[in-house]
N, C-alpha and C positions, 0 to 999 in steps of 0.2 A: 264146330266151336269157333267163335270169332274172338280174336285177340286184339286189344287196343292198348297202345303204349301212351301213358300219361306223361307229359313233359312239363317243365317249368315254364309258366307263362311269362308275360312281360312283368318284371318286378321293378320297374322304375329305373332301369339302367344299372342296377346293382350287379357287380361281378364278384364271383367267388363267395356267395352267401353260404354260411355254414349250416348244415343240417343239425339242429339242436334237439329235435324230438321226432320220433316216428309215432303217428297216431293210428296206424293200421298195421295188420300183419297178414302174412300169406294165409289164404282161406277165408278172410273176412269178406262179407258182403257189404258193399258200400253204396251209398246213394249219390245222386247227382248233387254237386256242390258240397259234399261232405269233405271236411278237412283231412288231408292226407299226411302232411309233414309240417313242421315249423322250421322256417329259415330265419337266420339272424345275420344281419350285416352290420357294418359300423353305424348305419343310419337308423335301422328299424328292425323289429321282429315281425314276421308275417306268416300266416297259415296259408298253405296252398290247397285250393279246393279241387275236387274231382270234376273233370269235364264230361265224364260218362259214369253211368251206373254199371255195376257188375261185381264179379268176385276177383279178389286179388290173387293172381297166379304167381307173380315173381316181383320181388323188390329189386330195383336197379341201383340203389345207393344204400348207404348206412349212416348212422349218426357220426358226425365229424367230417363227412365228405363236404367238399366245396362245390356248389352248383351255380350255374348261370342260366339265363334264358335259353330254352330249347333242350336242356339236358334231361335225360330220361329219369323218371321217378319210379314207376312201377308198370307192370303189365296186367291188364284186366281181361277176364273172360266176360264179354258182353252178350253172350248167346241168349241168356234169359231175357235181357232187355230187348234184344232184337226180335225174339219170338213173340213177345207181347205186342210188338208193333208200336210202341210208345215208350216214353221215358218211365223209369221206375217210379211208382207212386211214393210220395213223401209221407203219405198218411197210413201206409201199411208196411209191415216188414215183408221182405221177399218170401215167396211161397216155398222156395227150395228148403227142404228139411235140413239138408247139410249146412246151408247157410245159416238157418235159424239156430242150429245147434252151436255153430261157431260164434254167433252173436251172444247166445245165452252163456257160453263158456267164458266170455270176456266182458267183465262189468264195465270197463272203460269204454269198450267199443259200443256197448248198449247205450251208454250215456250220450255218445256222439250220435247214434241213430235217433235218440229222442230229440236232440237238438235239431237235426235235419227234419224231423217230423214237424216241428214247430214252423220251420222255414217253409215246408211244403204246404202247410195249411194256409199260409199267407199267399203262396204262389197260386193256389187253386182259385183264389178270388180274382185273379187277373186273367182276362180273355186274350190279351195281346202278348203275353209272355214276359213283359217287363212292368213292374209296378213301383210306385214311389212309396217307400217306407217312411211313415211320418211318426215322429216321436216328440214328446214334450221334454224340455230341458229347462232347468231353473238356473239362472245366472246369479251367482253369489258374490259377496264382498270378498276379494282376495286378501292376501297379507298386505296390510297398509302401514305396517311399522309401529302399531300401537295396540295395546290390549284394551284400551278404554273405548267409550262410545264416541262416534263422530256423527255430525249432523248432515242430513241430506239437504243441500241447499238448492239443487236444481235437478229436474228430470229432463233428460235429453231425448227420450223416446215417448211414444204414445201407443196405445193399443191399436193394432192394425199395421204399424210400421214394419217394413221389411228391412232388416239390418244385416250387415256383414260382421264377421268375426273381427274384433278389434275396434268396432265403432263404440263411441262413448255412450254409456247407459245413464249414469247419474254423475253429479258432481258432489263430492263430499268435502266437508270443511272441518278441520280440527283446530285446536289452539295453535298448532304448528304450521299448518299449510292447507291449501285447497288442492284437491286432486280429482281427476276424472277416472271413473272405473270403466274399463273396456269390456265389451261382451266376449264371453269365452266361446261363443258359437254363432253361426249365421242362421237366420230364420225370421219368422213373423212373430211379432210381439202379441201374445195371447192375453196377458194379464200383468198389471203393475202390482207388485206385492208390497210396495212401500209408497209413502207420500212425502212431499216436501215438508221439511221440518222434523221428520222422524229421526230418531237416533239409532244407529246400527253399529255392529261390531263385525269383525272378521267372521265369515261364514254365513252371515245373514242373507236371506233370500231377497233379491231385488226385482226381477221380472221373470215371467214364464214365457218360453219361446216354443214355437212349433218348428221343429227341425226336420228337414226332408233329406232323404238319401235314396239312391237308386239301388234296388236289389234285383239281381238277375234270376228269373224263373223260367227262362226259355227251355224248350225241349232239348234233349241231348243233341249235340252237334257232332260233326264228323271231322276226321282228319286232323289237320294242324290248327284248326280254329279253336284256340284255347282262350278262356276268358281272362281279361286283365285283372290283376289283384288290386283291390282297394285296401291299402294298408290301414286306413283309418277304421274301416269296418272289421277287418280281420283282427285288429288289435283289441277290439271290444269283445270278441268272442269269449276269451277266458273269463271275463267278468260275468257274462250272462250264464255261462256254465256253472260258475261258482255260486251264483244266485239261485239257480234251479236245483243244484245239488250241493247244498252247504257242507263244507268239510268241518270235521271236529276242530281242526286247527284254527279255523276262522273265528271260532267262539271261545277259544282258550288262549287268548293273547297273554303274554307275561304281564305281571303287575308293574314292571319297570322295564326300561330298555335293556336288552341283552348286553352283557359285557363285550368289550371290544374283541376279545378272543373268540367269541362265538359267532362273529359275523365276518364277512369279507372285508379285506383291508381297503378296498376301493369299490365305490358304488357301481362302477362300470362292469365289475365282475358279477353282479347280481342278475338273475333271470327275471327281467322286467321289461315291458314294452315302453316305447317312447311316450305314449299317452299317459301312462301311470307315472313316468318320470316327470312329465310336465306338471301333473297334479301335485306330486310331492314337492316340487319347487314352489308352487303356489302356496302350499300349506307350510313350507319351511321345515319339512320332515326329512331327517336323515334316513334314507332307505335301508341302511345297514341295520337299523334298529327294528325293522318291520319283518315279521315272519310270514313267508308266502304260503298260501294254501292251495295254489294251483298245481298243475302237473309239474313234477320235478322241482317243487318249491317255488314256482313262478309267483311273483307278487302281483296280485290283481287289485282292482280298484277297491273292492270290498275290504281287503286286508288293510289298505291304507286308511280308509274311512274308519274302520274299527279301531285302528291304532290311535288315530287322532282323537276319537271320541273317548277312548279309555284314558288317554293322557290328560284331556281336559277335565275328566270326571274325577281324577285322582290327584288332588292338590298335594298329597304327601310326597309325591314323586316329582313335583315341580322343580325342586332344586337339582335333581339329577338331570332333568331334561335340558338345563342350561349348562351342564357340564361341571357342576360344583360338587355335588354329593355332600355338601355341608348342611347340617341340620339348621332349621330356622331358629332365630332367637325367640325366646318365649315372650309372649305378650304380658305387659305389666299394667295394672290399673294404677296410674299415677295419681288419680283423684284421692286416694287414701292418704297421700302425703300432703295434700294441699289443693287449693283451687287450680283448675285447668280449663282450657277451652280448646276446641277442635277447629281445624281449618282444612278443607279438602285440597289436596295437592293438584296442581295443574297437570294436564296430560303430558306436557313437555317435560316437567319434572320427573314424572313416572317413567317415561320413555328413556330419558337420560340416565336415570338410576339403573334401569334394566341393562342398558347398553354398557355402562361403565362396569357393572358387576360382571357381565360376561367377559369383557376385555380383561379385567383384573384377575379373574379366575383362570383364564385360558392363555394369557400372554405373560411370559416371564419378563418383568419390567426391570430395567436398570436406568438410573438417572445420573447424568453428569452435570456439573455446575461450572460456570465461568463468569467473568465480568468483562464487558466490552467498554472500552474507553470511547464514549460518544461525544467528547468535548467538541471536536471539530465538526461532527455532524450537526450538533445543536447550533454551533455558530453559523454553519452554512444554512440551516433551516431558518434561523433568525434573519439572515440576509435576504431571504425570499418572502418575507412577510408582506412587503408592498406588492409584489407580483401575485401572491395568493389573494390579497384583497381585490386586486384588479380582475382576477379570474372569478371572483365570488367564491373562493375556496378557502379552506382552512387546513394548512399543511401540518399534520401531526407527525411524530416519529414513526407511526405504524407503517405507512407506505414505504419508507426507507427500509424498515425491517423486512417487510414482505419481499421487496426487490432483492435485498441481500440474501434472504433465504432461498429465493428462486435460483440465483446464481450459484449458491453453495450446493443446492440439490442437483443441478445439472453437472456440477463438477464431481459430485459423489452420488452416482445414480442408484446405489444400493439403498440409500435413504428414502427413495421414492418407489421402491419395489413392494411386492406383496407375495405371500405364500399362496400356492394353489395345489390342487390335486393331492390333498392330504399331506401337504408339506414336502412333496417330492419335486416340485417345480417352483422356481422363483420367477415371477412375472416382472419384467422391467418395463416401466411406462415411459414412452417417448414424449409425453406431454407433461406440463407442470401446472396443475391446478392446485391451489393452496386454500385450505379451509381456515376460516377466521372465526373464532369463538366470540359470540356476542351475548352479553348479559341483557336480558329483557325482563319486564315485570312478570312475565309468565314462565320464565326459566331460561336456561342456556340453549341457544341454537347456533348452528355452524354453517353460515352461508359460504359458498365456494367462489373464489376468484379464479376464473379460467385463464390459462396461458399467461400467468403472472410474469413469466420471464420475458415475454414479448411486449409488455406494456411499460410506459414511462411512469415516473413517480407521480406526475400530475394525473395521469389516467387512473392509476391505482388509487390515489386519494379520492377522486370523484366516485369511483366504483365502491370503495369502502363505505363512504357516506350513504350512497344509494342503498346498498345491501343492508346496512345497519338500520336505516329507517324502515325498510320493508320488514325486517325481522321484528322490530318493535311494534309495527302495525299489523303483524300476523299476515303479511301479504306475500311471503316467500313462496315460490312454486317448488314442487318436489325436485325438479332438475336443477334448481339453484342451490340445493343442499347435497348434491351427489357428485361423485367423481374426484374428490380430493385425493392427492397423493401424500399430503403432509398437512398438519394443522398447527396453527399458532394460537396460543392462549395468552393474552396479555392482561395483566392486572392493572396496567397503567398507573394512574395516580391513587389507586385504592390503597396501595401500601404493600409491605412485606419485603423481605430480603431474598426470598426464594421459595419455591414449592416444587412438588413432584407431580406434574400433569400425567394423566392416564392416557396411554396410547389409544387412539380411536381406530381399533382394528376394523378392516384389514390393512390399514396403514401401519407402517412399522416405526414411525417416529412422530413426536410432537414437541414443539418448543414452548417453554414457559418463559414469559417476560415479566419481570417484577419492576418495582419502582426504582428509578434512577436517583442517585444521590451524589453530592459533591464530597470527594474524599482526597486526603493528601497522598500524592503518589511521588515516589522518589525518581528523579530524572537523571541520577548519576552524580549530581552535585548538591541538590537541594530538593525539598518537598514542594510540589506544585499542586494547586487545586485542580482536580480533574472530575468530570462528570462520568460516573461509572454506572453501567447498566447491568444488573444481574440477569443472567439467562440460565435456564436449566433444560437440558435435553433428555427426555425419556424415550427409550427405544425398546423394540422387541428383540430380546437377546437370542431368539431362535434364528434371526436373520442378520442382525447387526451386532458385531462384536465390539469390544472396547476400542480397538484400533480404528475401525470404520467411524464410530461415533466421535472419537478424539479428533480425527482429521477433519470431519465435517464441522464440528464445533469450533476448532481452532481457525479454520478458514472463514467461518461466519464472523467470528469475533474480529478477525483482521479486516474484513470488509466493512464492518460497522465502525471500526476504529479509524479507518482511512477511507472515507466515503468516495474519494477520487477513483478508487478501484472499480466502482460500479460503472463509471463512464467508459471503461475499456473492456467490460464484460457483457 
């Protein structure tokens, strides 16, 4: 009897990876490369394959143990393999009756043998012991922030090109912006599935790739020579098993997302590999709503795809998917009351409506109002008219407001924070990027002024004009509309005494600026005409309380009322 101890191979430097699942038991006959256990670290989940074939004699660890490279997993009786003078065939079950009985008695073990049989069939085709496994993969349109069609304006690859993961595949253009779509994998372009001028949506197929990967089929090795684990390959195994042996759970998904009480409070608690987590992020899916069909409830790729398909096919549950649970308003045929005409909404309008609905339904809004005396500011701005003309600029009140808001945000950092990790963590941002709502013929867009606190009023004025022009010409890039910590929405000369702007979550605050007017103000002895600017601060009451908002708004009003304070901040 020959005994061989199987140890943990190189697992990418992970220390203290937890054993979350045992895939074999004492008495099982296992094949070369058959998965033995599942380890999970902070970084990844991985299945550990057998470096030898044989019969399991002893398990050296248990579920919950912490293992590192070189730690013993189990002991094998390799006598049968040694007597055959070659590796155990992946195309036949071991001839030992006892082993066969053990396999027949365990359905899960039998499924794993079937999986290894498929691997062995591929291995038999290789004469050198190592073969390149080639598969085809379709690159699709990821989440692009809109539910409508976008146009393909440029193809960045051709058939026969070899590309890396992250290389640009196509350029898409919407009413809002142009964006490049990166490849989700590396490989050779086999086929272009779209053409320039085509309209696509999220999930549409773009190109077909030939993706290569190395699979080990070498004969059984000896001693301490254990194969390195390819975490990418091992993470894909549960998906292939689920596809070959469909579970009833995979076809019986709930008609709507499960209630919060039925899922884990944190997605990090779920049994799911990094590859599936990445796919969920691309789809914008909350993994807590997905029911896993893999071993011990593991969420595999097929579960995620089935969930997305079901949600898209069931419009009745759409309201629930954005967190509202509010029934839709009934459609009314207005033509029965009089003449009507229809006009298709722009993509920007529809995206804005969706985002505002989500924010209003999920964020508890509170709005505070105040008036800033900008008489001195306006006098100072008027004195700079000649300098502005010399610079070829036009100095409006907006750059002064942005500068004052930046100073106030740095003095009140909670106003530029965000909630994270299901509300358990507050993220404070050490930068000060401010969004500026711009009204365009196609709808409202919000370009972002970066590092507003570090720029002069003149620099802010120039950047405001540049971004506003790009917004109206639909030339804003995606990164020019991302990263804001706070937003300003100014009605300028449009009019109005005040309004309640909606917080642009995950930001926690937004400032509404209305039309200034001259009003009589009492100076202690008489009324004086003063230019008063109405401002309204809406904030996320989960993060910002009344005291926080009051201090921020009071300080901001003071800055606008005495513009000299900006010179010393």
